[in-house]
N, C-alpha and C positions, 0 to 999 in steps of 0.2 A: 504494500500500500504506500502511496506517495505521501510524504509528510506535508502538513499544512504549512504554508509560508505566508507571512503577513505581507501584503503588497506595500511597497515603499521601503522594504528592507534590503540589505545587501544580499541576503540569501535568495530573496525573491528575484532580484535582478540577475543573479547568476543562473538561477533556475530558468528564467525567461530566455536568456541567451542560449542555454543548453538545449532547451526545447526547439529553438529555431535552427541552430546550426549544428547541434550535436556536441556531446562532451569531448569527443576526440578533436574536432576542429576548434572548439573553444580552448581546450588545453594547449593546442598548438599555437593559437593566436596569442595566448598569454605566456607562452614558453614555459609551461609547467607540465607535470604529469597529470593524467586523467584523475587520479585519486585526489590530487590537490584541488582540481576544479570541482570535483564532487563535494569536497569538504567545504568549499566556499558556498555551495548551494544548500548545505545542510544547516537548517536553522538552529539545531542543537549545539553546533560547534562554535559558532561565532567567529570563524576565521574569515578574513577578507583579502582580496588582492591588493597589491600596491596601486598607487595612482596610475602608473604607467601600464600596468596589467589591466586595470579597469578600462582605461582609455582604449587599449588594443581590443578588448572584448566588445566595447561599445561600437568600435569601428567595424569589427567583423560582423556584428549583428546588423549594422546599417547596410553593409555591403551585401548581406543576405536578404535584404528587403525589409528589415525592421523599420517601423515607423517612428521609433523614439530611440533614445540612448538610455538604456535601463540604469546603468550606474550613475550617469550624469543626473538623471531624474531623482535618484535617491539623495545624491549630494546636494542638489538644489533644494529639495524639500527640507533636508536637515538644516541647511544654512539659512533658509527663508525665515524660520522662527527666530533665529538670532538677529537677523537683519531688522525684523519688526521691532524687537526690543531696543536695539541700539540706534536706530535711524531717525526717530521723529524730532530730534532737537533742531529747532529753527536756527539757533545760533551756529550750530555745527554746519548748517547748510551754507552759511556765509563763508566759512572756512573752506568748504568743499568747492564753492564757486571760485574762490581765490586760487585754490590748488589747480582747478581745471583750467583757469585762465593761464596760469604759469605753464602747465603742460601743453596747452595749445600753442603758446609762443615757442616752446622748445620744439614741438613737432613741426611747426611751420618753418622754423629756422633750419632744422636738419633735413627736412624734405626739400627745401629750396637748394640746399647744398648738394643733395643727391641728384638734382636735375641738371647740374652743371656737366658740360662735356668731359671734364677731367675727373668726375666723381668716381671714387673707388667703391669696391664692395663694402668696405668699412663705413663709408658715408651712407650707403643704402641701408646697411644693417642698423646703424645708429638712428636713421629716420624711422625704420620699422619699429625699433625699440621705443622711441619717443611717441610714435603713433599708438602703440599698444598701451603705453602709460596714459595717454590722453583718453583712450577708450575706457580704461579702468576708472579713471577719474569721472568720466561722463556717466558710467554705470553707477558709480557711488551716488551721484546727484539724483539719478533716476530712482534708485532704491529709497533714498531719503525722502524724495518728493512723494513717492508711493506710500511710504509710512505716514507722512504728514497727512496725506489725503485720507488714508484709512482711519486715522485718529481724529480727523477734522482740523481744518486750518484755523489759525488764530490763537491768541493767548489762552492759556488754561488757568483756571483758578486753583491755586494751591494754598496750603497754610502759610500765611505770612505775605501773600502777594500773588502775582501772576507769573506765569512762565512763558 
Protein backbone atom coordinates (compact mmCIF):
# COMPACT_ATOMS: atom_id res chain seq x y z
CA UNK A 1 0.00 0.00 0.00
CA UNK A 2 1.23 3.48 -0.85
CA UNK A 3 1.98 5.77 2.09
CA UNK A 4 -0.08 8.89 2.42
CA UNK A 5 1.90 12.03 1.66
CA UNK A 6 0.70 15.47 2.62
CA UNK A 7 0.61 17.79 -0.40
CA UNK A 8 3.07 20.64 -0.08
CA UNK A 9 5.75 18.52 1.60
CA UNK A 10 9.18 17.50 0.33
CA UNK A 11 8.14 13.84 0.31
CA UNK A 12 5.07 14.63 -1.78
CA UNK A 13 7.20 16.59 -4.27
CA UNK A 14 9.59 13.66 -4.67
CA UNK A 15 6.69 11.22 -4.99
CA UNK A 16 5.04 13.40 -7.66
CA UNK A 17 8.26 13.51 -9.66
CA UNK A 18 8.76 9.76 -9.26
CA UNK A 19 5.26 9.07 -10.53
CA UNK A 20 5.83 11.09 -13.70
CA UNK A 21 9.39 10.15 -14.65
CA UNK A 22 10.04 7.01 -12.60
CA UNK A 23 12.42 6.46 -9.72
CA UNK A 24 15.28 5.35 -11.96
CA UNK A 25 15.21 8.53 -14.10
CA UNK A 26 14.69 10.70 -11.04
CA UNK A 27 17.66 9.15 -9.26
CA UNK A 28 19.79 9.65 -12.37
CA UNK A 29 18.72 13.31 -12.63
CA UNK A 30 19.72 13.91 -9.00
CA UNK A 31 22.86 11.77 -9.37
CA UNK A 32 21.94 9.47 -6.50
CA UNK A 33 20.92 5.85 -6.14
CA UNK A 34 17.31 4.77 -6.42
CA UNK A 35 17.17 3.94 -2.70
CA UNK A 36 18.12 7.54 -1.88
CA UNK A 37 15.38 8.84 -4.14
CA UNK A 38 12.85 6.49 -2.54
CA UNK A 39 13.95 7.75 0.88
CA UNK A 40 13.22 11.35 -0.19
CA UNK A 41 9.70 10.29 -1.15
CA UNK A 42 9.13 8.48 2.17
CA UNK A 43 7.25 10.79 4.56
CA UNK A 44 8.41 8.79 7.57
CA UNK A 45 12.12 9.43 6.97
CA UNK A 46 12.26 13.19 6.57
CA UNK A 47 15.28 13.12 4.27
CA UNK A 48 15.48 15.71 1.49
CA UNK A 49 17.61 16.41 -1.56
CA UNK A 50 20.07 19.26 -1.70
CA UNK A 51 19.02 22.44 -3.44
CA UNK A 52 20.94 21.45 -6.57
CA UNK A 53 19.34 17.98 -6.58
CA UNK A 54 15.85 19.43 -6.09
CA UNK A 55 16.47 21.81 -8.98
CA UNK A 56 17.64 18.94 -11.21
CA UNK A 57 14.55 16.93 -10.28
CA UNK A 58 12.24 19.87 -10.98
CA UNK A 59 13.87 20.37 -14.39
CA UNK A 60 13.57 16.66 -15.24
CA UNK A 61 9.90 16.79 -14.22
CA UNK A 62 9.31 19.86 -16.42
CA UNK A 63 11.12 18.23 -19.33
CA UNK A 64 8.77 15.26 -18.99
CA UNK A 65 5.72 17.50 -19.36
CA UNK A 66 5.07 18.40 -15.74
CA UNK A 67 3.05 21.59 -15.37
CA UNK A 68 4.74 22.81 -12.19
CA UNK A 69 8.03 22.49 -10.37
CA UNK A 70 7.17 20.38 -7.29
CA UNK A 71 10.18 21.22 -5.10
CA UNK A 72 10.04 24.91 -6.01
CA UNK A 73 6.35 24.96 -5.07
CA UNK A 74 7.13 23.52 -1.63
CA UNK A 75 9.95 26.00 -1.10
CA UNK A 76 7.78 28.95 -2.17
CA UNK A 77 4.93 27.89 0.07
CA UNK A 78 7.26 27.48 3.03
CA UNK A 79 8.89 30.88 2.52
CA UNK A 80 5.59 32.68 1.80
CA UNK A 81 4.51 32.43 5.43
CA UNK A 82 7.75 34.00 6.57
CA UNK A 83 7.44 36.79 3.99
CA UNK A 84 3.96 37.64 5.25
CA UNK A 85 5.28 38.11 8.78
CA UNK A 86 8.37 40.09 7.82
CA UNK A 87 7.16 42.27 4.98
CA UNK A 88 4.37 44.64 5.99
CA UNK A 89 6.49 47.44 7.46
CA UNK A 90 5.88 50.68 5.55
CA UNK A 91 9.17 52.20 6.71
CA UNK A 92 11.08 49.19 5.40
CA UNK A 93 9.43 49.80 2.03
CA UNK A 94 11.27 53.11 1.82
CA UNK A 95 14.57 51.31 2.47
CA UNK A 96 13.65 48.74 -0.18
CA UNK A 97 12.93 51.49 -2.70
CA UNK A 98 16.29 53.12 -1.99
CA UNK A 99 18.07 49.77 -2.38
CA UNK A 100 16.25 49.08 -5.64
CA UNK A 101 17.16 52.52 -7.00
CA UNK A 102 20.82 51.86 -6.17
CA UNK A 103 20.65 48.42 -7.81
CA UNK A 104 19.01 49.94 -10.89
CA UNK A 105 21.86 52.44 -11.22
CA UNK A 106 24.46 49.70 -10.96
CA UNK A 107 22.63 47.44 -13.41
CA UNK A 108 22.27 50.33 -15.86
CA UNK A 109 25.95 51.30 -15.55
CA UNK A 110 27.30 47.78 -16.06
CA UNK A 111 24.84 46.93 -18.83
CA UNK A 112 25.97 50.03 -20.73
CA UNK A 113 29.56 48.91 -20.27
CA UNK A 114 28.62 45.48 -21.66
CA UNK A 115 27.25 47.09 -24.85
CA UNK A 116 30.59 48.65 -25.79
CA UNK A 117 32.44 47.06 -28.73
CA UNK A 118 35.43 46.25 -26.52
CA UNK A 119 33.31 44.69 -23.75
CA UNK A 120 34.70 41.46 -22.33
CA UNK A 121 32.89 38.43 -20.96
CA UNK A 122 33.66 39.85 -17.52
CA UNK A 123 31.72 43.01 -18.38
CA UNK A 124 28.74 40.95 -19.51
CA UNK A 125 28.93 38.73 -16.43
CA UNK A 126 29.02 41.79 -14.16
CA UNK A 127 25.98 43.23 -15.97
CA UNK A 128 24.17 39.91 -15.51
CA UNK A 129 25.05 39.88 -11.81
CA UNK A 130 23.85 43.45 -11.30
CA UNK A 131 20.65 42.73 -13.22
CA UNK A 132 19.97 39.69 -11.03
CA UNK A 133 20.48 41.83 -7.93
CA UNK A 134 18.05 44.41 -9.35
CA UNK A 135 15.50 41.68 -9.97
CA UNK A 136 15.88 40.44 -6.40
CA UNK A 137 15.43 43.97 -5.04
CA UNK A 138 12.34 44.46 -7.21
CA UNK A 139 10.90 41.16 -5.99
CA UNK A 140 11.42 42.33 -2.40
CA UNK A 141 9.34 45.43 -3.10
CA UNK A 142 6.62 43.32 -4.72
CA UNK A 143 6.48 40.98 -1.71
CA UNK A 144 6.36 43.87 0.74
CA UNK A 145 3.62 45.64 -1.22
CA UNK A 146 1.64 42.39 -1.34
CA UNK A 147 1.94 42.02 2.42
CA UNK A 148 0.89 45.63 2.96
CA UNK A 149 -2.09 45.10 0.67
CA UNK A 150 -3.12 41.90 2.48
CA UNK A 151 -2.97 43.64 5.85
CA UNK A 152 -4.52 46.86 4.57
CA UNK A 153 -2.75 50.08 3.66
CA UNK A 154 -2.37 52.98 6.05
CA UNK A 155 -1.23 53.40 9.63
CA UNK A 156 -2.33 50.93 12.27
CA UNK A 157 -3.39 51.79 15.77
CA UNK A 158 -1.08 50.21 18.32
CA UNK A 159 -0.60 50.80 22.03
CA UNK A 160 1.00 54.19 22.47
CA UNK A 161 0.43 55.55 18.95
CA UNK A 162 0.30 54.52 15.32
CA UNK A 163 2.53 52.42 13.16
